[in-house]
C-alpha positions as CSV (number, residue, x, y, z in Angstrom):
1,M,43.2,-59.6,-46.9
2,R,45.7,-62.4,-47.3
3,S,46.1,-64.2,-50.5
4,H,46.2,-68.0,-50.6
5,G,49.6,-69.4,-49.6
6,E,50.7,-66.2,-47.9
7,V,52.4,-67.0,-44.5
8,R,52.8,-63.6,-42.9
9,P,51.2,-63.2,-39.5
10,A,47.5,-62.5,-39.4
11,R,47.0,-58.8,-38.4
12,W,44.1,-58.2,-36.0
13,L,42.4,-54.9,-35.3
14,V,41.3,-54.7,-31.7
15,V,38.9,-52.1,-30.4
16,A,38.2,-52.2,-26.6
17,G,37.2,-48.8,-25.4
18,E,36.2,-49.5,-21.8
19,P,38.3,-50.7,-18.9
20,S,36.3,-54.0,-18.6
21,G,36.7,-54.6,-22.4
22,D,40.4,-53.8,-22.1
23,R,40.8,-56.6,-19.6
24,L,38.9,-59.0,-21.9
25,A,41.1,-58.1,-24.9
26,A,44.2,-58.6,-22.8
27,R,43.2,-62.1,-21.9
28,V,42.6,-63.0,-25.5
29,I,45.9,-61.5,-26.7
30,R,47.8,-63.5,-24.1
31,A,45.9,-66.7,-25.1
32,A,47.0,-66.2,-28.7
33,Q,50.7,-65.6,-28.0
34,D,51.7,-68.9,-29.6
35,L,49.9,-68.1,-32.9
36,P,51.4,-66.1,-35.8
37,W,49.1,-63.2,-35.0
38,C,49.8,-59.6,-34.3
39,F,47.4,-57.1,-32.7
40,E,47.0,-53.3,-33.1
41,G,44.1,-51.0,-32.3
42,I,42.5,-49.0,-29.6
43,A,42.5,-50.3,-26.0
44,G,43.8,-49.5,-22.6
45,P,46.9,-50.4,-20.5
46,D,46.1,-54.1,-20.0
47,A,45.8,-54.9,-23.7
48,R,48.9,-52.8,-24.4
49,D,50.8,-54.7,-21.7
50,A,49.7,-58.0,-23.3
51,G,51.2,-57.0,-26.7
52,L,48.8,-54.8,-28.5
53,T,50.3,-51.9,-30.6
54,P,48.1,-48.9,-29.9
55,I,46.9,-46.8,-32.8
56,E,45.7,-43.9,-30.6
57,D,44.4,-43.3,-27.0
58,T,41.3,-45.1,-25.8
59,P,38.2,-42.9,-25.9
60,D,36.5,-42.2,-22.6
61,A,33.5,-44.5,-22.5
62,A,30.2,-43.3,-21.1
63,M,27.1,-45.1,-20.1
64,G,23.7,-43.5,-20.7
65,L,22.2,-41.7,-23.6
66,W,22.9,-38.2,-22.1
67,D,26.5,-39.2,-21.3
68,V,27.1,-40.6,-24.8
69,L,25.9,-37.6,-26.8
70,P,29.0,-35.4,-26.2
71,G,31.3,-38.2,-27.5
72,T,29.2,-39.1,-30.6
73,L,31.1,-37.0,-33.1
74,H,34.4,-38.3,-31.7
75,L,33.3,-41.9,-32.1
76,R,32.2,-41.3,-35.7
77,A,35.5,-39.7,-36.5
78,L,37.4,-42.6,-34.8
79,A,35.4,-45.1,-36.8
80,Q,36.2,-43.3,-40.0
81,R,39.9,-43.3,-39.3
82,L,39.8,-47.0,-38.6
83,L,37.9,-47.7,-41.8
84,Q,40.5,-45.8,-43.9
85,S,43.1,-48.4,-42.7
86,S,40.9,-51.5,-43.1
87,H,43.1,-52.9,-45.8
88,R,45.8,-53.6,-43.1
89,W,43.8,-56.1,-41.2
90,D,43.0,-59.8,-41.7
91,G,40.4,-59.8,-38.9
92,A,38.8,-57.6,-36.2
93,L,38.1,-58.2,-32.6
94,L,35.6,-55.7,-31.4
95,V,34.9,-55.7,-27.6
96,D,31.8,-54.4,-26.0
97,Q,30.9,-50.7,-26.4
98,H,28.3,-51.6,-28.9
99,A,27.4,-48.0,-29.9
100,L,30.8,-47.9,-31.6
101,T,31.5,-51.6,-32.4
102,L,28.3,-52.6,-34.1
103,P,28.3,-49.9,-36.8
104,L,32.0,-50.3,-37.1
105,G,31.7,-54.0,-37.6
106,K,29.1,-53.6,-40.3
107,R,31.4,-51.3,-42.3
108,L,34.5,-53.5,-41.8
109,R,32.6,-56.5,-43.0
110,A,31.5,-54.5,-46.1
111,R,35.2,-54.1,-46.8
112,G,35.9,-57.8,-46.5
113,V,37.3,-57.9,-42.9
114,P,36.0,-60.8,-40.8
115,V,34.6,-59.5,-37.5
116,T,34.4,-61.2,-34.1
117,L,32.4,-59.4,-31.5
118,L,33.4,-60.2,-28.0
119,S,30.5,-59.8,-25.6
120,A,27.0,-59.8,-27.1
121,P,24.6,-56.9,-26.8
122,Q,22.4,-57.6,-23.8
123,V,19.3,-58.0,-26.0
124,W,17.6,-60.1,-23.3
125,A,17.6,-57.0,-21.1
126,W,16.6,-54.3,-23.6
127,R,16.4,-53.4,-27.3
128,P,16.0,-57.0,-28.6
129,A,15.9,-55.8,-32.2
130,R,19.7,-55.4,-32.0
131,A,19.9,-59.2,-32.4
132,R,18.8,-59.1,-36.0
133,A,21.4,-56.4,-36.7
134,L,24.2,-58.7,-35.7
135,D,23.9,-60.6,-39.1
136,D,25.2,-57.5,-40.8
137,C,27.7,-56.4,-38.1
138,A,29.6,-59.6,-37.1
139,D,30.7,-62.9,-38.5
140,A,30.8,-64.3,-35.0
141,V,29.8,-63.4,-31.5
142,A,31.8,-64.7,-28.5
143,C,29.2,-64.8,-25.8
144,L,30.0,-64.5,-22.1
145,F,26.7,-66.2,-20.9
146,D,25.6,-69.7,-21.8
147,V,22.0,-68.7,-22.6
148,E,23.0,-65.9,-25.1
149,P,23.6,-68.0,-28.3
150,P,20.1,-69.5,-28.3
151,V,18.5,-66.2,-27.3
152,L,20.3,-64.4,-30.1
153,R,19.2,-67.0,-32.7
154,S,15.6,-66.9,-31.4
155,L,15.6,-63.1,-31.8
156,G,16.7,-63.2,-35.4
157,A,20.5,-63.5,-35.5
158,Q,20.6,-66.4,-38.0
159,R,23.8,-65.9,-40.0
160,T,26.1,-64.7,-37.3
161,A,27.8,-67.6,-35.4
162,S,27.2,-67.2,-31.7
163,V,29.3,-69.3,-29.3
164,F,29.4,-69.4,-25.5
165,V,33.1,-68.9,-24.5
166,G,32.7,-68.5,-20.7
167,H,33.2,-65.5,-18.5
168,P,36.7,-64.8,-17.3
169,A,35.6,-63.6,-13.9
170,A,34.4,-67.2,-13.1
171,E,38.0,-68.5,-13.8
172,E,39.5,-66.2,-11.1
173,T,40.3,-67.8,-7.7
174,L,40.2,-65.3,-4.9
175,T,40.6,-66.3,-1.3
176,H,38.1,-64.2,0.7
177,T,39.5,-63.5,4.1
178,P,37.6,-60.6,5.7
179,V,39.7,-58.6,8.1
180,T,38.6,-57.7,11.7
181,P,37.1,-55.2,12.4
182,P,35.0,-55.3,9.2
183,R,36.3,-53.5,6.1
184,L,34.0,-51.9,3.6
185,G,35.1,-52.1,0.0
186,L,34.0,-49.3,-2.3
187,F,33.7,-49.7,-6.1
188,P,32.5,-46.4,-7.5
189,G,32.6,-47.4,-11.2
190,S,35.0,-47.1,-14.1
191,R,33.4,-44.2,-16.0
192,A,34.1,-40.6,-15.0
193,R,30.4,-39.6,-14.7
194,E,29.6,-42.7,-12.6
195,I,32.3,-41.7,-10.1
196,T,31.1,-38.1,-10.0
197,R,27.5,-39.1,-9.3
198,L,28.2,-41.9,-6.8
199,L,31.4,-41.4,-4.9
200,P,30.3,-38.5,-2.6
201,T,27.3,-40.6,-1.4
202,L,29.5,-43.8,-1.0
203,R,32.1,-41.8,0.9
204,A,29.4,-40.3,3.2
205,V,28.0,-43.8,3.9
206,A,31.5,-45.0,4.8
207,D,32.3,-42.1,7.0
208,G,29.1,-42.6,9.0
209,L,29.7,-46.3,9.5
210,L,33.3,-45.5,10.7
211,R,32.1,-42.9,13.2
212,R,29.6,-45.5,14.6
213,G,32.3,-48.2,14.8
214,L,30.4,-50.6,12.5
215,I,33.4,-50.9,10.3
216,G,37.1,-50.6,11.0
217,D,38.3,-49.2,7.7
218,V,37.4,-48.5,4.0
219,L,39.3,-49.3,0.8
220,T,38.3,-48.0,-2.6
221,A,39.1,-49.7,-5.9
222,V,40.3,-47.3,-8.5
223,V,40.7,-48.4,-12.1
224,P,43.9,-47.1,-13.7
225,E,42.1,-44.9,-16.2
226,R,40.4,-42.9,-13.4
227,A,43.4,-42.5,-11.0
228,G,43.4,-38.7,-11.7
229,H,39.7,-38.2,-11.1
230,P,39.2,-35.3,-8.6
231,G,36.9,-37.4,-6.5
232,F,39.8,-39.6,-5.4
233,V,41.9,-36.7,-4.0
234,H,40.5,-37.2,-0.5
235,T,39.6,-40.9,-0.8
236,P,42.4,-43.4,-0.2
237,G,42.3,-46.0,-2.9
238,I,43.9,-49.1,-4.3
239,H,45.1,-48.5,-7.9
240,G,46.1,-50.8,-10.7
241,P,44.6,-53.6,-12.8
242,T,44.2,-55.9,-9.7
243,A,42.6,-53.2,-7.5
244,A,39.2,-54.9,-7.4
245,Q,40.7,-58.2,-6.3
246,T,42.9,-56.6,-3.6
247,V,39.9,-54.7,-2.1
248,L,37.6,-57.7,-2.3
249,R,40.0,-60.0,-0.6
250,G,39.7,-58.4,2.8
251,S,36.3,-56.8,2.6
252,A,33.3,-57.9,4.7
253,V,30.9,-56.0,2.4
254,A,31.2,-54.4,-1.1
255,L,29.4,-51.3,-2.1
256,A,29.5,-51.3,-5.9
257,C,28.4,-49.3,-8.9
258,S,26.3,-51.5,-11.2
259,G,28.5,-53.1,-13.9
260,T,30.9,-56.0,-14.4
261,V,32.4,-55.5,-11.0
262,T,29.2,-56.6,-9.3
263,L,29.8,-60.0,-10.9
264,E,33.3,-60.1,-9.6
265,C,32.0,-59.2,-6.1
266,A,29.4,-61.9,-6.2
267,L,31.8,-64.5,-7.5
268,A,34.2,-63.7,-4.7
269,G,31.4,-64.6,-2.2
270,V,31.4,-61.0,-0.7
271,P,28.0,-59.6,0.4
272,T,27.4,-56.8,-2.0
273,V,25.1,-53.8,-2.2
274,V,24.6,-52.5,-5.8
275,V,24.0,-48.8,-6.5
276,Y,23.5,-46.8,-9.6
277,R,22.5,-43.3,-10.7
278,T,22.3,-41.9,-14.2
279,D,20.8,-38.8,-15.7
280,P,17.0,-38.4,-15.5
281,I,16.5,-38.7,-19.3
282,T,18.3,-42.0,-19.6
283,A,16.6,-43.3,-16.5
284,A,13.1,-42.5,-17.9
285,I,13.9,-44.2,-21.2
286,A,15.4,-47.3,-19.5
287,R,12.3,-47.8,-17.4
288,R,10.3,-48.1,-20.7
289,L,12.8,-50.3,-22.5
290,L,14.2,-52.7,-19.9
291,R,12.9,-56.2,-20.1
292,T,14.2,-57.4,-16.7
293,P,13.3,-56.1,-13.2
294,W,17.0,-55.9,-12.3
295,I,20.1,-54.2,-13.6
296,A,22.9,-56.0,-11.7
297,L,24.3,-58.9,-13.7
298,P,24.2,-61.5,-10.8
299,N,20.5,-60.8,-10.3
300,I,19.7,-61.1,-14.0
301,L,21.7,-64.3,-14.3
302,L,20.0,-65.9,-11.2
303,G,16.6,-64.5,-11.9
304,R,16.1,-63.1,-8.4
305,S,17.1,-60.3,-6.2
306,A,20.3,-62.0,-4.9
307,L,22.0,-58.6,-4.3
308,P,20.1,-55.5,-3.1
309,E,19.9,-52.8,-5.8
310,I,19.5,-49.1,-4.9
311,L,18.8,-46.9,-7.9
312,Q,18.4,-43.3,-8.9
313,A,16.6,-41.1,-6.3
314,R,16.8,-43.9,-3.8
315,V,20.6,-43.6,-3.7
316,T,20.7,-41.6,-0.4
317,V,23.0,-41.9,2.5
318,A,20.2,-43.3,4.7
319,N,19.1,-46.0,2.3
320,V,22.5,-47.2,1.3
321,T,23.7,-47.2,5.0
322,A,20.7,-49.4,6.0
323,A,21.5,-51.8,3.2
324,V,25.2,-52.1,4.2
325,E,24.2,-52.7,7.8
326,R,22.0,-55.6,6.7
327,A,24.9,-56.9,4.6
328,L,27.2,-56.9,7.6
329,D,25.1,-59.5,9.3
330,P,27.3,-62.7,9.5
331,S,24.5,-64.8,7.9
332,Q,25.0,-62.9,4.7
333,R,28.4,-64.4,4.1
334,V,27.0,-67.9,3.9
335,A,24.3,-66.7,1.5
336,S,26.9,-64.9,-0.6
337,E,29.0,-68.1,-0.9
338,A,26.0,-70.0,-2.1
339,I,25.3,-67.2,-4.7
340,A,29.0,-67.5,-5.9
341,A,28.7,-71.2,-6.4
342,K,25.6,-70.9,-8.5
343,L,27.0,-68.2,-10.6
344,R,30.3,-70.0,-11.2
345,A,28.4,-73.1,-12.5
346,K,26.7,-70.9,-15.1
347,L,29.7,-69.0,-16.3
348,V,32.5,-71.5,-16.8
349,A,32.9,-73.0,-20.3
350,P,35.1,-76.1,-21.1
351,G,38.4,-75.0,-22.6
352,G,38.7,-71.7,-20.9
353,F,37.7,-68.2,-21.9
354,G,40.9,-67.1,-23.7
355,A,41.4,-70.3,-25.7
356,N,37.7,-70.4,-26.6
357,V,37.7,-66.8,-28.0
358,V,40.9,-67.5,-30.0
359,G,39.1,-70.5,-31.5
360,V,36.2,-68.4,-32.6
361,M,38.6,-65.8,-34.1
362,S,40.5,-68.5,-35.9
363,A,37.3,-69.9,-37.4
364,S,36.3,-66.5,-38.6
365,L,39.5,-66.3,-40.7
366,R,38.7,-69.6,-42.3
367,G,35.1,-68.7,-43.3
368,R,31.5,-69.6,-42.8
369,S,31.9,-73.3,-42.9
370,A,34.4,-73.3,-40.1
371,L,32.1,-71.0,-38.0
372,F,29.1,-73.2,-38.7
373,A,31.1,-76.3,-37.5
374,L,32.2,-74.5,-34.4
375,T,28.7,-73.3,-33.6
376,H,27.3,-76.8,-34.1
377,E,29.9,-78.3,-31.7
378,A,29.3,-75.6,-29.1
379,R,25.5,-75.8,-29.2
380,P,24.2,-77.1,-25.9
381,A,21.8,-80.1,-25.8
382,R,19.2,-78.1,-23.8
383,S,17.3,-75.2,-25.4
384,H,17.1,-71.8,-23.9
385,A,15.2,-70.2,-26.8
386,N,13.1,-67.2,-25.9
387,Q,14.6,-67.1,-22.4
388,G,16.9,-64.6,-20.8
389,P,19.8,-65.3,-18.5
390,A,17.5,-65.8,-15.5
391,Q,17.5,-69.6,-15.1
392,D,18.0,-70.0,-11.3
393,G,15.4,-71.9,-9.3
């Protein structure tokens, strides 16, 4: 930690182990470029391009209990290596991937390192007890959804400062100009197992629609970290950090794996069908623990089935094809534009995402009084206590 009067740059540890977290971290690093801060840690290509010095390669993130088990020992070893170097850092920015970042944050704080958690655990969806654990794991939580700070406080996170910083996807401006004949955009996920489980079905749906002349072509968005996945050998794709935007721009309909990309699709005003399939053990546990009837973020945020969801055994070629055909109806574009407007109103915060997160991080370096002042300023006049993100009428 820095001593009083020391003027060397603040050194930040950044841990962003998923592609979506990598993009969030990159935005924050760029927003802090005029500050005397330097960043090192574990993240993907976007954060490295923004100026992060990598410590080692990003671990492959996995969703689902069964998927996570093989990587548990690796995550523990990774956390231990980071802790051995904790004296190097003045603060830590831990992004998403809470199976790693929450226990790591707790141990970093025990060593005197202020911790900012970017993206709160979705306690309004499942496992609400995690809110109480935040008091030990983070000094501050930069929340992507406006209802999260009051929900976290109502569920027991009293000492951790929670501040709504906005969602960067809502700040993007994408001109949606569907091509003729209609194009289907495929978004098979960012995790290897998601792609393995979903891409064959998505590709079969697309092939059937092409044969029947219901669509003119298909484009697949491929995140850079999965460009070498064997599933993409025979599937033409758009690669790179802006692949999703490129595919969305001309698509009449998006067929998307549940995740952050569904929010991007909805905000772009593109009619979207959401699909997801995980292992049977995780699915059975999720059915018992989930506190919402939906898994797609747009549906949770709006409190209704704005986007159709097809899950688990229902992810068949016939079911998905029927949903895409309904989404191709011209009336769906008008409805999707209305959904986009409602979501954007919920997700934009004054000041902008990057600057807001930097403000939270800066306050964490100054201590609890600065965080308290920031939380008090950011607290909305209306109360959302004991409510989840579903607030749409």
